[in-house]
N, C-alpha and C positions, 0 to 999 in steps of 0.2 A: 192563797197558797201559790208558791212559785214552782216552776218546773225546770228540770235539767235542760241545759242548752245543747246537749249532745244527743244524737240519735241512739237508738238501741244498739245498732251495729258498731258505732264509735265507742260506746261504753264497753261493749263486749271485747272489742279489739284492744282498747287501752287496758282493761282489767286483766286480760290474759297476758299481755306484754309485761305489765307491772309485776304480776304474780311470778311468771316464769323467769324474768330477767333480774329482778331485784329482791322480791319478798320470799319466794320459795326456798332459796338456799338458807335463809335465816330461820324460818319457822317450821319447815317440814321435818319435825322430830318425832320420835316415838310417842311422846305424850300428846302431841297435837294431831296425829293421824286420826281422821274421821271427824274432826271438829269442823265447824263452819268458819270461813273467813269472808268478811265483807270489806271491800276496798273502795274508798272514795277515789275515783280515777282522776280527779282534778288535782288533789293534794298528795295522793299516795298514802294517806293515813289509812290504817286498817284496824279492825277489831276481830278477835278470835273468840269463839264461844260455842255453845252447844245448840243455840237457837238462832235461826236466820233473822227473825224479826228483831230480837234483842240486839244482835250485832249491828244490824242496819240502823236501828233507832239510835244507838249510841253515836253513830256517825252523823245522823240527821240532827241530833241535839247540838252538834258542833257547827253544822252547816245545813240549814233546812232543805235546800234544793240540791244536796249532794248527789252527784251521779254515781250510783253504787253498783259494783259488780260483785257477785258472790260465788264462792265455790266450796267444795268439801275437800279439805286438805288430804292429799294422797289418793284422791279418787277422781274419776272422769266427769262426775256430775254431783249436784247437790242432793237430788232425790232420784229414785228410780221408780217409775210407775209401770207396773206390770213387767219389770225386768230386774236386772241385777246391777248394782254399782260395780264398776271395774276398777281395780286398784291400778294406779299409774306406776310406772317404773320408779324404783328408788334411786 
């Protein structure tokens, strides 16, 4: 098994940048709000779905050691433990 070449901080930084600058304007639509997006931060490829594991595995099937960042479309986090997900500005 191989491992990503980037640190967790680098994956997070690149993932957020890709999402905000390139991907978000294309995919943040009414039908996608609340869905999960997983992004390969090396290639910019992404998968959208209802399950974090499934979207991530689809990317890993293409590149086993894909460094993946994930988010919930239209919200500030993927999951909320003991709290509430906050809707981001439209």
